[in-house]
All heavy atoms as a GROMACS GRO file, in nm:
protein
  612
    1GLY      N    1  10.951  11.935  10.407
    1GLY     CA    2  10.966  11.880  10.276
    1GLY      C    3  11.037  11.746  10.279
    1GLY      O    4  11.083  11.702  10.382
    2LYS      N    5  11.053  11.687  10.166
    2LYS     CA    6  11.121  11.559  10.155
    2LYS      C    7  11.268  11.583  10.132
    2LYS      O    8  11.307  11.673  10.061
    2LYS     CB    9  11.065  11.478  10.039
    2LYS     CG   10  10.920  11.440  10.060
    2LYS     CD   11  10.871  11.364   9.940
    2LYS     CE   12  10.726  11.351   9.935
    2LYS     NZ   13  10.643  11.276   9.992
    3GLY      N   14  11.353  11.499  10.192
    3GLY     CA   15  11.497  11.512  10.174
    3GLY      C   16  11.547  11.641  10.232
    3GLY      O   17  11.491  11.694  10.325
    4GLY      N   18  11.654  11.695  10.178
    4GLY     CA   19  11.703  11.823  10.220
    4GLY      C   20  11.805  11.819  10.329
    4GLY      O   21  11.878  11.915  10.348
    5GLY      N   22  11.809  11.714  10.410
    5GLY     CA   23  11.911  11.700  10.512
    5GLY      C   24  11.902  11.802  10.624
    5GLY      O   25  12.000  11.830  10.689
    6GLY      N   26  11.784  11.862  10.647
    6GLY     CA   27  11.769  11.963  10.750
    6GLY      C   28  11.767  11.908  10.890
    6GLY      O   29  11.772  11.982  10.987
    7GLY      N   30  11.760  11.777  10.905
    7GLY     CA   31  11.763  11.717  11.037
    7GLY      C   32  11.628  11.709  11.105
    7GLY      O   33  11.615  11.657  11.213
    8LYS      N   34  11.525  11.765  11.046
    8LYS     CA   35  11.392  11.759  11.104
    8LYS      C   36  11.327  11.627  11.068
    8LYS      O   37  11.350  11.572  10.961
    8LYS     CB   38  11.306  11.874  11.052
    8LYS     CG   39  11.358  12.011  11.091
    8LYS     CD   40  11.270  12.117  11.032
    8LYS     CE   41  11.327  12.254  11.064
    8LYS     NZ   42  11.253  12.360  10.998
    9GLU      N   43  11.242  11.579  11.158
    9GLU     CA   44  11.177  11.450  11.133
    9GLU      C   45  11.096  11.451  11.004
    9GLU      O   46  11.095  11.354  10.929
    9GLU     CB   47  11.086  11.414  11.251
    9GLU     CG   48  11.032  11.273  11.244
    9GLU     CD   49  10.960  11.232  11.369
    9GLU    OE1   50  11.014  11.257  11.478
    9GLU    OE2   51  10.851  11.175  11.355
   10GLU      N   52  11.030  11.564  10.972
   10GLU     CA   53  10.951  11.569  10.850
   10GLU      C   54  11.038  11.559  10.725
   10GLU      O   55  10.993  11.519  10.619
   10GLU     CB   56  10.866  11.696  10.845
   10GLU     CG   57  10.950  11.821  10.830
   10GLU     CD   58  10.903  11.935  10.918
   10GLU    OE1   59  10.846  11.911  11.023
   10GLU    OE2   60  10.926  12.050  10.880
   11ASP      N   61  11.166  11.595  10.734
   11ASP     CA   62  11.256  11.584  10.621
   11ASP      C   63  11.287  11.439  10.587
   11ASP      O   64  11.334  11.411  10.478
   11ASP     CB   65  11.388  11.658  10.648
   11ASP     CG   66  11.371  11.808  10.648
   11ASP    OD1   67  11.275  11.858  10.585
   11ASP    OD2   68  11.454  11.876  10.710
   12LEU      N   69  11.262  11.348  10.680
   12LEU     CA   70  11.294  11.207  10.659
   12LEU      C   71  11.172  11.125  10.615
   12LEU      O   72  11.180  11.005  10.606
   12LEU     CB   73  11.355  11.148  10.786
   12LEU     CG   74  11.486  11.211  10.829
   12LEU    CD1   75  11.535  11.150  10.960
   12LEU    CD2   76  11.592  11.198  10.722
   13LYS      N   77  11.061  11.193  10.585
   13LYS     CA   78  10.942  11.121  10.539
   13LYS      C   79  10.971  11.055  10.405
   13LYS      O   80  11.022  11.118  10.314
   13LYS     CB   81  10.825  11.217  10.524
   13LYS     CG   82  10.698  11.146  10.481
   13LYS     CD   83  10.583  11.241  10.468
   13LYS     CE   84  10.463  11.165  10.418
   13LYS     NZ   85  10.355  11.253  10.381
   14ILE      N   86  10.941  10.926  10.396
   14ILE     CA   87  10.965  10.850  10.274
   14ILE      C   88  10.831  10.808  10.214
   14ILE      O   89  10.749  10.746  10.281
   14ILE     CB   90  11.056  10.728  10.302
   14ILE    CG1   91  11.193  10.779  10.348
   14ILE    CG2   92  11.068  10.641  10.178
   14ILE    CD1   93  11.290  10.672  10.387
   15THR      N   94  10.811  10.845  10.090
   15THR     CA   95  10.690  10.810  10.016
   15THR      C   96  10.681  10.657  10.005
   15THR      O   97  10.782  10.592   9.978
   15THR     CB   98  10.697  10.870   9.874
   15THR    OG1   99  10.711  11.012   9.886
   15THR    CG2  100  10.575  10.836   9.792
   16PRO      N  101  10.563  10.600  10.026
   16PRO     CA  102  10.549  10.454  10.007
   16PRO      C  103  10.588  10.414   9.865
   16PRO      O  104  10.550  10.480   9.768
   16PRO     CB  105  10.401  10.429  10.034
   16PRO     CG  106  10.358  10.542  10.122
   16PRO     CD  107  10.439  10.660  10.075
   17ARG      N  108  10.664  10.306   9.854
   17ARG     CA  109  10.713  10.260   9.725
   17ARG      C  110  10.600  10.228   9.628
   17ARG      O  111  10.608  10.259   9.510
   17ARG     CB  112  10.803  10.138   9.744
   17ARG     CG  113  10.867  10.092   9.615
   17ARG     CD  114  10.968   9.986   9.635
   17ARG     NE  115  10.908   9.869   9.695
   17ARG     CZ  116  10.972   9.756   9.718
   17ARG    NH1  117  11.099   9.745   9.688
   17ARG    NH2  118  10.910   9.654   9.771
   18ASP      N  119  10.493  10.166   9.677
   18ASP     CA  120  10.383  10.128   9.587
   18ASP      C  121  10.296  10.248   9.548
   18ASP      O  122  10.214  10.238   9.459
   18ASP     CB  123  10.298  10.016   9.647
   18ASP     CG  124  10.234  10.051   9.780
   18ASP    OD1  125  10.265  10.159   9.836
   18ASP    OD2  126  10.152   9.971   9.829
   19GLU      N  127  10.318  10.362   9.612
   19GLU     CA  128  10.244  10.484   9.580
   19GLU      C  129  10.312  10.563   9.466
   19GLU      O  130  10.245  10.613   9.376
   19GLU     CB  131  10.235  10.572   9.705
   19GLU     CG  132  10.159  10.701   9.690
   19GLU     CD  133  10.157  10.778   9.820
   19GLU    OE1  134  10.112  10.720   9.922
   19GLU    OE2  135  10.201  10.894   9.821
   20ASP      N  136  10.444  10.574   9.474
   20ASP     CA  137  10.520  10.651   9.373
   20ASP      C  138  10.664  10.603   9.379
   20ASP      O  139  10.744  10.651   9.458
   20ASP     CB  140  10.510  10.800   9.404
   20ASP     CG  141  10.579  10.888   9.300
   20ASP    OD1  142  10.665  10.839   9.225
   20ASP    OD2  143  10.547  11.008   9.296
   21TYR      N  144  10.696  10.506   9.293
   21TYR     CA  145  10.828  10.442   9.298
   21TYR      C  146  10.942  10.542   9.279
   21TYR      O  147  11.040  10.539   9.352
   21TYR     CB  148  10.838  10.331   9.192
   21TYR     CG  149  10.967  10.253   9.202
   21TYR    CD1  150  10.978  10.147   9.291
   21TYR    CD2  151  11.078  10.288   9.125
   21TYR    CE1  152  11.096  10.076   9.302
   21TYR    CE2  153  11.197  10.218   9.135
   21TYR     CZ  154  11.205  10.112   9.224
   21TYR     OH  155  11.323  10.043   9.236
   22SER      N  156  10.928  10.632   9.184
   22SER     CA  157  11.033  10.730   9.156
   22SER      C  158  11.057  10.820   9.277
   22SER      O  159  11.172  10.846   9.315
   22SER     CB  160  10.996  10.814   9.034
   22SER     OG  161  11.096  10.907   9.006
   23GLN      N  162  10.950  10.868   9.339
   23GLN     CA  163  10.966  10.954   9.457
   23GLN      C  164  11.022  10.875   9.575
   23GLN      O  165  11.103  10.925   9.651
   23GLN     CB  166  10.832  11.020   9.495
   23GLN     CG  167  10.846  11.122   9.606
   23GLN     CD  168  10.940  11.235   9.568
   23GLN    OE1  169  10.922  11.299   9.465
   23GLN    NE2  170  11.040  11.261   9.651
   24TRP      N  171  10.977  10.749   9.590
   24TRP     CA  172  11.030  10.663   9.696
   24TRP      C  173  11.181  10.651   9.684
   24TRP      O  174  11.255  10.667   9.781
   24TRP     CB  175  10.965  10.525   9.690
   24TRP     CG  176  11.034  10.422   9.774
   24TRP    CD1  177  11.019  10.404   9.908
   24TRP    CD2  178  11.132  10.327   9.730
   24TRP    NE1  179  11.102  10.302   9.951
   24TRP    CE2  180  11.172  10.253   9.844
   24TRP    CE3  181  11.189  10.297   9.608
   24TRP    CZ2  182  11.267  10.151   9.837
   24TRP    CZ3  183  11.282  10.196   9.600
   24TRP    CH2  184  11.320  10.124   9.714
   25TYR      N  185  11.230  10.622   9.562
   25TYR     CA  186  11.373  10.607   9.538
   25TYR      C  187  11.447  10.736   9.573
   25TYR      O  188  11.548  10.733   9.644
   25TYR     CB  189  11.398  10.569   9.392
   25TYR     CG  190  11.544  10.552   9.359
   25TYR    CD1  191  11.610  10.435   9.393
   25TYR    CD2  192  11.616  10.653   9.297
   25TYR    CE1  193  11.746  10.418   9.364
   25TYR    CE2  194  11.751  10.638   9.268
   25TYR     CZ  195  11.814  10.522   9.302
   25TYR     OH  196  11.948  10.506   9.274
   26SER      N  197  11.396  10.849   9.528
   26SER     CA  198  11.458  10.978   9.561
   26SER      C  199  11.460  11.002   9.711
   26SER      O  200  11.561  11.047   9.766
   26SER     CB  201  11.384  11.093   9.492
   26SER     OG  202  11.399  11.085   9.353
   27ASP      N  203  11.349  10.971   9.778
   27ASP     CA  204  11.342  10.989   9.924
   27ASP      C  205  11.445  10.903   9.996
   27ASP      O  206  11.510  10.948  10.089
   27ASP     CB  207  11.202  10.953   9.976
   27ASP     CG  208  11.094  11.049   9.930
   27ASP    OD1  209  11.126  11.158   9.880
   27ASP    OD2  210  10.976  11.012   9.946
   28VAL      N  211  11.458  10.778   9.953
   28VAL     CA  212  11.550  10.684  10.018
   28VAL      C  213  11.695  10.729  10.003
   28VAL      O  214  11.770  10.734  10.100
   28VAL     CB  215  11.532  10.540   9.964
   28VAL    CG1  216  11.646  10.449  10.008
   28VAL    CG2  217  11.398  10.484  10.010
   29ILE      N  218  11.736  10.765   9.880
   29ILE     CA  219  11.876  10.803   9.862
   29ILE      C  220  11.908  10.937   9.928
   29ILE      O  221  12.021  10.960   9.971
   29ILE     CB  222  11.920  10.799   9.714
   29ILE    CG1  223  11.841  10.896   9.628
   29ILE    CG2  224  11.913  10.657   9.661
   29ILE    CD1  225  11.891  10.905   9.484
   30MET      N  226  11.808  11.026   9.940
   30MET     CA  227  11.829  11.152  10.012
   30MET      C  228  11.838  11.125  10.163
   30MET      O  229  11.927  11.177  10.230
   30MET     CB  230  11.717  11.251   9.983
   30MET     CG  231  11.722  11.311   9.844
   30MET     SD  232  11.867  11.412   9.812
   30MET     CE  233  11.826  11.557   9.905
   31ALA      N  234  11.747  11.043  10.215
   31ALA     CA  235  11.748  11.012  10.358
   31ALA      C  236  11.876  10.939  10.399
   31ALA      O  237  11.926  10.958  10.509
   31ALA     CB  238  11.625  10.927  10.395
   32ALA      N  239  11.929  10.857  10.309
   32ALA     CA  240  12.053  10.784  10.336
   32ALA      C  241  12.177  10.871  10.316
   32ALA      O  242  12.289  10.825  10.336
   32ALA     CB  243  12.061  10.661  10.246
   33GLU      N  244  12.154  10.996  10.274
   33GLU     CA  245  12.262  11.091  10.249
   33GLU      C  246  12.362  11.039  10.145
   33GLU      O  247  12.481  11.060  10.154
   33GLU     CB  248  12.332  11.133  10.379
   33GLU     CG  249  12.237  11.204  10.473
   33GLU     CD  250  12.303  11.254  10.599
   33GLU    OE1  251  12.419  11.216  10.628
   33GLU    OE2  252  12.238  11.331  10.669
   34MET      N  253  12.306  10.970  10.044
   34MET     CA  254  12.388  10.922   9.932
   34MET      C  255  12.403  11.029   9.826
   34MET      O  256  12.496  11.024   9.746
   34MET     CB  257  12.325  10.798   9.871
   34MET     CG  258  12.320  10.680   9.966
   34MET     SD  259  12.232  10.539   9.898
   34MET     CE  260  12.358  10.472   9.792
   35VAL      N  261  12.312  11.126   9.824
   35VAL     CA  262  12.313  11.233   9.724
   35VAL      C  263  12.277  11.366   9.791
   35VAL      O  264  12.222  11.370   9.900
   35VAL     CB  265  12.212  11.206   9.611
   35VAL    CG1  266  12.246  11.080   9.534
   35VAL    CG2  267  12.070  11.202   9.661
   36ASP      N  268  12.310  11.472   9.720
   36ASP     CA  269  12.267  11.608   9.757
   36ASP      C  270  12.195  11.667   9.638
   36ASP      O  271  12.217  11.625   9.523
   36ASP     CB  272  12.388  11.697   9.788
   36ASP     CG  273  12.443  11.675   9.928
   36ASP    OD1  274  12.364  11.650  10.020
   36ASP    OD2  275  12.566  11.685   9.944
   37GLN      N  276  12.113  11.766   9.663
   37GLN     CA  277  12.047  11.838   9.554
   37GLN      C  278  12.152  11.917   9.476
   37GLN      O  279  12.251  11.962   9.531
   37GLN     CB  280  11.942  11.935   9.609
   37GLN     CG  281  11.822  11.866   9.671
   37GLN     CD  282  11.738  11.792   9.568
   37GLN    OE1  283  11.737  11.826   9.450
   37GLN    NE2  284  11.668  11.690   9.614
   38SER      N  285  12.128  11.931   9.350
   38SER     CA  286  12.215  12.010   9.262
   38SER      C  287  12.145  12.141   9.228
   38SER      O  288  12.023  12.146   9.225
   38SER     CB  289  12.241  11.930   9.133
   38SER     OG  290  12.299  12.013   9.036
   39PRO      N  291  12.223  12.245   9.202
   39PRO     CA  292  12.159  12.369   9.157
   39PRO      C  293  12.097  12.354   9.017
   39PRO      O  294  12.018  12.436   8.975
   39PRO     CB  295  12.272  12.471   9.158
   39PRO     CG  296  12.398  12.392   9.155
   39PRO     CD  297  12.366  12.260   9.218
   40VAL      N  298  12.133  12.246   8.947
   40VAL     CA  299  12.078  12.219   8.814
   40VAL      C  300  11.951  12.135   8.831
   40VAL      O  301  11.956  12.024   8.887
   40VAL     CB  302  12.180  12.145   8.725
   40VAL    CG1  303  12.120  12.113   8.589
   40VAL    CG2  304  12.308  12.225   8.712
   41LYS      N  305  11.838  12.187   8.785
   41LYS     CA  306  11.710  12.118   8.801
   41LYS      C  307  11.716  11.977   8.743
   41LYS      O  308  11.765  11.956   8.632
   41LYS     CB  309  11.600  12.197   8.731
   41LYS     CG  310  11.463  12.137   8.753
   41LYS     CD  311  11.354  12.221   8.693
   41LYS     CE  312  11.224  12.147   8.714
   41LYS     NZ  313  11.110  12.227   8.706
   42GLY      N  314  11.668  11.880   8.821
   42GLY     CA  315  11.663  11.742   8.776
   42GLY      C  316  11.792  11.664   8.798
   42GLY      O  317  11.800  11.548   8.762
   43CYS      N  318  11.893  11.728   8.856
   43CYS     CA  319  12.022  11.661   8.879
   43CYS      C  320  12.048  11.646   9.028
   43CYS      O  321  12.000  11.724   9.108
   43CYS     CB  322  12.136  11.740   8.816
   43CYS     SG  323  12.128  11.748   8.638
   44MET      N  324  12.126  11.546   9.062
   44MET     CA  325  12.170  11.525   9.200
   44MET      C  326  12.321  11.507   9.199
   44MET      O  327  12.378  11.461   9.100
   44MET     CB  328  12.104  11.401   9.260
   44MET     CG  329  11.958  11.413   9.280
   44MET     SD  330  11.895  11.264   9.358
   44MET     CE  331  11.726  11.310   9.381
   45VAL      N  332  12.383  11.542   9.309
   45VAL     CA  333  12.527  11.523   9.326
   45VAL      C  334  12.545  11.397   9.410
   45VAL      O  335  12.491  11.387   9.521
   45VAL     CB  336  12.591  11.644   9.397
   45VAL    CG1  337  12.738  11.619   9.423
   45VAL    CG2  338  12.569  11.771   9.316
   46ILE      N  339  12.617  11.300   9.359
   46ILE     CA  340  12.641  11.176   9.433
   46ILE      C  341  12.751  11.202   9.534
   46ILE      O  342  12.860  11.246   9.500
   46ILE     CB  343  12.681  11.061   9.338
   46ILE    CG1  344  12.571  11.038   9.234
   46ILE    CG2  345  12.706  10.933   9.418
   46ILE    CD1  346  12.608  10.938   9.126
   47ARG      N  347  12.720  11.175   9.662
   47ARG     CA  348  12.817  11.195   9.770
   47ARG      C  349  12.914  11.077   9.774
   47ARG      O  350  12.890  10.973   9.713
   47ARG     CB  351  12.742  11.209   9.902
   47ARG     CG  352  12.652  11.334   9.901
   47ARG     CD  353  12.570  11.342  10.024
   47ARG     NE  354  12.658  11.383  10.134
   47ARG     CZ  355  12.613  11.423  10.251
   47ARG    NH1  356  12.484  11.426  10.276
   47ARG    NH2  357  12.696  11.458  10.345
   48PRO      N  358  13.027  11.094   9.844
   48PRO     CA  359  13.130  10.988   9.844
   48PRO      C  360  13.080  10.849   9.879
   48PRO      O  361  13.113  10.752   9.810
   48PRO     CB  362  13.233  11.039   9.945
   48PRO     CG  363  13.223  11.188   9.934
   48PRO     CD  364  13.074  11.213   9.915
   49TRP      N  365  12.999  10.836   9.981
   49TRP     CA  366  12.957  10.699  10.015
   49TRP      C  367  12.854  10.647   9.916
   49TRP      O  368  12.849  10.527   9.888
   49TRP     CB  369  12.915  10.689  10.162
   49TRP     CG  370  12.770  10.687  10.194
   49TRP    CD1  371  12.692  10.794  10.223
   49TRP    CD2  372  12.687  10.572  10.204
   49TRP    NE1  373  12.564  10.752  10.248
   49TRP    CE2  374  12.558  10.614  10.238
   49TRP    CE3  375  12.708  10.436  10.185
   49TRP    CZ2  376  12.452  10.528  10.254
   49TRP    CZ3  377  12.600  10.350  10.203
   49TRP    CH2  378  12.476  10.396  10.238
   50GLY      N  379  12.776  10.735   9.855
   50GLY     CA  380  12.686  10.694   9.749
   50GLY      C  381  12.765  10.645   9.628
   50GLY      O  382  12.727  10.548   9.561
   51MET      N  383  12.876  10.712   9.600
   51MET     CA  384  12.962  10.671   9.488
   51MET      C  385  13.026  10.536   9.517
   51MET      O  386  13.040  10.453   9.427
   51MET     CB  387  13.068  10.777   9.462
   51MET     CG  388  13.141  10.759   9.333
   51MET     SD  389  13.027  10.788   9.195
   51MET     CE  390  13.112  10.698   9.068
   52ALA      N  391  13.064  10.513   9.642
   52ALA     CA  392  13.123  10.385   9.680
   52ALA      C  393  13.023  10.271   9.658
   52ALA      O  394  13.059  10.163   9.608
   52ALA     CB  395  13.170  10.388   9.825
   53VAL      N  396  12.897  10.295   9.692
   53VAL     CA  397  12.792  10.194   9.671
   53VAL      C  398  12.776  10.170   9.520
   53VAL      O  399  12.770  10.056   9.475
   53VAL     CB  400  12.658  10.236   9.734
   53VAL    CG1  401  12.545  10.146   9.690
   53VAL    CG2  402  12.669  10.239   9.886
   54TRP      N  403  12.773  10.278   9.442
   54TRP     CA  404  12.760  10.263   9.297
   54TRP      C  405  12.878  10.185   9.239
   54TRP      O  406  12.859  10.099   9.153
   54TRP     CB  407  12.749  10.400   9.229
   54TRP     CG  408  12.762  10.389   9.081
   54TRP    CD1  409  12.861  10.439   9.004
   54TRP    CD2  410  12.677  10.317   8.992
   54TRP    NE1  411  12.843  10.406   8.872
   54TRP    CE2  412  12.729  10.329   8.862
   54TRP    CE3  413  12.560  10.243   9.010
   54TRP    CZ2  414  12.669  10.271   8.751
   54TRP    CZ3  415  12.501  10.185   8.898
   54TRP    CH2  416  12.555  10.199   8.771
   55ASP      N  417  13.000  10.215   9.285
   55ASP     CA  418  13.118  10.143   9.236
   55ASP      C  419  13.105   9.992   9.260
   55ASP      O  420  13.137   9.911   9.173
   55ASP     CB  421  13.245  10.195   9.302
   55ASP     CG  422  13.287  10.332   9.252
   55ASP    OD1  423  13.241  10.374   9.143
   55ASP    OD2  424  13.365  10.398   9.323
   56GLU      N  425  13.058   9.954   9.378
   56GLU     CA  426  13.041   9.811   9.410
   56GLU      C  427  12.935   9.748   9.321
   56GLU      O  428  12.954   9.637   9.270
   56GLU     CB  429  13.004   9.793   9.558
   56GLU     CG  430  13.116   9.827   9.654
   56GLU     CD  431  13.235   9.732   9.642
   56GLU    OE1  432  13.215   9.612   9.620
   56GLU    OE2  433  13.348   9.780   9.657
   57LEU      N  434  12.823   9.817   9.303
   57LEU     CA  435  12.717   9.764   9.216
   57LEU      C  436  12.766   9.751   9.072
   57LEU      O  437  12.742   9.649   9.006
   57LEU     CB  438  12.595   9.857   9.219
   57LEU     CG  439  12.509   9.851   9.343
   57LEU    CD1  440  12.411   9.967   9.345
   57LEU    CD2  441  12.436   9.718   9.351
   58ARG      N  442  12.835   9.853   9.023
   58ARG     CA  443  12.887   9.850   8.886
   58ARG      C  444  12.984   9.735   8.868
   58ARG      O  445  12.978   9.662   8.768
   58ARG     CB  446  12.956   9.983   8.853
   58ARG     CG  447  12.997   9.992   8.707
   58ARG     CD  448  13.091  10.108   8.680
   58ARG     NE  449  13.209  10.091   8.763
   58ARG     CZ  450  13.260  10.187   8.841
   58ARG    NH1  451  13.207  10.306   8.844
   58ARG    NH2  452  13.367  10.163   8.914
   59ASP      N  453  13.074   9.715   8.963
   59ASP     CA  454  13.171   9.606   8.953
   59ASP      C  455  13.101   9.470   8.949
   59ASP      O  456  13.138   9.383   8.869
   59ASP     CB  457  13.271   9.610   9.069
   59ASP     CG  458  13.365   9.730   9.061
   59ASP    OD1  459  13.371   9.797   8.954
   59ASP    OD2  460  13.433   9.757   9.162
   60ALA      N  461  12.999   9.452   9.033
   60ALA     CA  462  12.926   9.326   9.035
   60ALA      C  463  12.850   9.304   8.904
   60ALA      O  464  12.850   9.194   8.848
   60ALA     CB  465  12.829   9.322   9.153
   61LEU      N  466  12.787   9.410   8.853
   61LEU     CA  467  12.715   9.398   8.726
   61LEU      C  468  12.810   9.372   8.610
   61LEU      O  469  12.781   9.290   8.522
   61LEU     CB  470  12.633   9.524   8.700
   61LEU     CG  471  12.509   9.540   8.787
   61LEU    CD1  472  12.449   9.680   8.768
   61LEU    CD2  473  12.406   9.433   8.757
   62ASN      N  474  12.924   9.440   8.608
   62ASN     CA  475  13.022   9.417   8.502
   62ASN      C  476  13.070   9.272   8.500
   62ASN      O  477  13.084   9.212   8.393
   62ASN     CB  478  13.142   9.511   8.516
   62ASN     CG  479  13.115   9.648   8.460
   62ASN    OD1  480  13.032   9.666   8.373
   62ASN    ND2  481  13.188   9.746   8.510
   63ALA      N  482  13.092   9.216   8.617
   63ALA     CA  483  13.135   9.076   8.625
   63ALA      C  484  13.028   8.983   8.567
   63ALA      O  485  13.059   8.889   8.493
   63ALA     CB  486  13.166   9.038   8.769
   64ARG      N  487  12.901   9.010   8.598
   64ARG     CA  488  12.792   8.927   8.547
   64ARG      C  489  12.776   8.942   8.396
   64ARG      O  490  12.750   8.845   8.326
   64ARG     CB  491  12.662   8.960   8.618
   64ARG     CG  492  12.664   8.919   8.766
   64ARG     CD  493  12.538   8.956   8.837
   64ARG     NE  494  12.430   8.869   8.792
   64ARG     CZ  495  12.307   8.876   8.838
   64ARG    NH1  496  12.276   8.966   8.931
   64ARG    NH2  497  12.215   8.795   8.793
   65ILE      N  498  12.791   9.065   8.348
   65ILE     CA  499  12.780   9.091   8.204
   65ILE      C  500  12.889   9.016   8.129
   65ILE      O  501  12.864   8.948   8.029
   65ILE     CB  502  12.786   9.243   8.176
   65ILE    CG1  503  12.656   9.310   8.224
   65ILE    CG2  504  12.809   9.272   8.028
   65ILE    CD1  505  12.662   9.461   8.230
   66LYS      N  506  13.012   9.026   8.178
   66LYS     CA  507  13.124   8.960   8.112
   66LYS      C  508  13.112   8.809   8.121
   66LYS      O  509  13.143   8.737   8.025
   66LYS     CB  510  13.256   9.009   8.171
   66LYS     CG  511  13.285   9.153   8.131
   66LYS     CD  512  13.408   9.206   8.196
   66LYS     CE  513  13.425   9.353   8.157
   66LYS     NZ  514  13.537   9.416   8.222
   67ALA      N  515  13.065   8.758   8.233
   67ALA     CA  516  13.047   8.613   8.250
   67ALA      C  517  12.942   8.559   8.153
   67ALA      O  518  12.949   8.443   8.110
   67ALA     CB  519  13.007   8.581   8.394
   68ALA      N  520  12.847   8.644   8.114
   68ALA     CA  521  12.743   8.603   8.019
   68ALA      C  522  12.792   8.614   7.875
   68ALA      O  523  12.720   8.578   7.782
   68ALA     CB  524  12.618   8.689   8.039
   69GLY      N  525  12.914   8.663   7.856
   69GLY     CA  526  12.969   8.675   7.722
   69GLY      C  527  12.921   8.798   7.647
   69GLY      O  528  12.940   8.809   7.526
   70ALA      N  529  12.862   8.891   7.719
   70ALA     CA  530  12.811   9.013   7.654
   70ALA      C  531  12.906   9.130   7.680
   70ALA      O  532  12.999   9.118   7.759
   70ALA     CB  533  12.672   9.046   7.709
   71GLN      N  534  12.881   9.239   7.610
   71GLN     CA  535  12.957   9.361   7.633
   71GLN      C  536  12.863   9.465   7.690
   71GLN      O  537  12.748   9.475   7.649
   71GLN     CB  538  13.015   9.414   7.503
   71GLN     CG  539  13.121   9.325   7.442
   71GLN     CD  540  13.173   9.384   7.312
   71GLN    OE1  541  13.097   9.441   7.235
   71GLN    NE2  542  13.301   9.369   7.290
   72ASN      N  543  12.914   9.542   7.785
   72ASN     CA  544  12.830   9.647   7.840
   72ASN      C  545  12.852   9.775   7.762
   72ASN      O  546  12.943   9.787   7.680
   72ASN     CB  547  12.854   9.667   7.989
   72ASN     CG  548  12.997   9.699   8.022
   72ASN    OD1  549  13.082   9.711   7.936
   72ASN    ND2  550  13.026   9.715   8.150
   73ALA      N  551  12.765   9.872   7.782
   73ALA     CA  552  12.772  10.001   7.714
   73ALA      C  553  12.736  10.110   7.813
   73ALA      O  554  12.670  10.085   7.914
   73ALA     CB  555  12.676  10.005   7.596
   74TYR      N  556  12.780  10.229   7.785
   74TYR     CA  557  12.752  10.344   7.871
   74TYR      C  558  12.670  10.445   7.793
   74TYR      O  559  12.702  10.477   7.679
   74TYR     CB  560  12.883  10.409   7.917
   74TYR     CG  561  12.860  10.534   7.998
   74TYR    CD1  562  12.822  10.527   8.131
   74TYR    CD2  563  12.876  10.659   7.940
   74TYR    CE1  564  12.801  10.642   8.204
   74TYR    CE2  565  12.855  10.774   8.013
   74TYR     CZ  566  12.816  10.765   8.145
   74TYR     OH  567  12.794  10.879   8.217
   75PHE      N  568  12.563  10.492   7.852
   75PHE     CA  569  12.478  10.592   7.791
   75PHE      C  570  12.474  10.714   7.884
   75PHE      O  571  12.442  10.700   8.002
   75PHE     CB  572  12.336  10.538   7.770
   75PHE     CG  573  12.333  10.422   7.676
   75PHE    CD1  574  12.343  10.292   7.723
   75PHE    CD2  575  12.322  10.442   7.540
   75PHE    CE1  576  12.341  10.183   7.637
   75PHE    CE2  577  12.321  10.334   7.451
   75PHE     CZ  578  12.330  10.206   7.500
   76PRO      N  579  12.502  10.831   7.834
   76PRO     CA  580  12.498  10.952   7.918
   76PRO      C  581  12.361  10.971   7.983
   76PRO      O  582  12.258  10.931   7.926
   76PRO     CB  583  12.528  11.065   7.819
   76PRO     CG  584  12.594  11.000   7.704
   76PRO     CD  585  12.539  10.860   7.697
   77LEU      N  586  12.361  11.032   8.100
   77LEU     CA  587  12.237  11.052   8.172
   77LEU      C  588  12.165  11.179   8.129
   77LEU      O  589  12.048  11.196   8.158
   77LEU     CB  590  12.265  11.060   8.323
   77LEU     CG  591  12.325  10.933   8.383
   77LEU    CD1  592  12.360  10.954   8.529
   77LEU    CD2  593  12.230  10.817   8.368
   78PHE      N  594  12.232  11.268   8.062
   78PHE     CA  595  12.168  11.392   8.018
   78PHE      C  596  12.110  11.375   7.879
   78PHE      O  597  12.169  11.315   7.791
   78PHE     CB  598  12.270  11.507   8.014
   78PHE     CG  599  12.314  11.549   8.151
   78PHE    CD1  600  12.440  11.513   8.198
   78PHE    CD2  601  12.231  11.622   8.233
   78PHE    CE1  602  12.482  11.550   8.323
   78PHE    CE2  603  12.273  11.660   8.359
   78PHE     CZ  604  12.398  11.625   8.404
   79ILE      N  605  11.991  11.429   7.861
   79ILE     CA  606  11.923  11.422   7.732
   79ILE      C  607  11.910  11.563   7.678
   79ILE      O  608  11.873  11.653   7.745
   79ILE     CB  609  11.784  11.357   7.745
   79ILE    CG1  610  11.800  11.214   7.794
   79ILE    CG2  611  11.709  11.361   7.615
   79ILE    CD1  612  11.670  11.143   7.825
   0.00000   0.00000   0.00000
């Protein structure tokens, strides 16, 4: 299967980005061990180094948003 962290070569198969962007993204972050599967369907658990990457991205985006004179907003991920 895709992802899963089982250590088998087939677990590291990454869907081509131009074939299915959403699946490609999921495959990449699983293969990079940035996230783990959650027992809640449709959710992932962000691992420490994945959170560190997110923190850096968020800080860079916040700086750009503020430099543009705009305000950022937060929207929950659950619908």
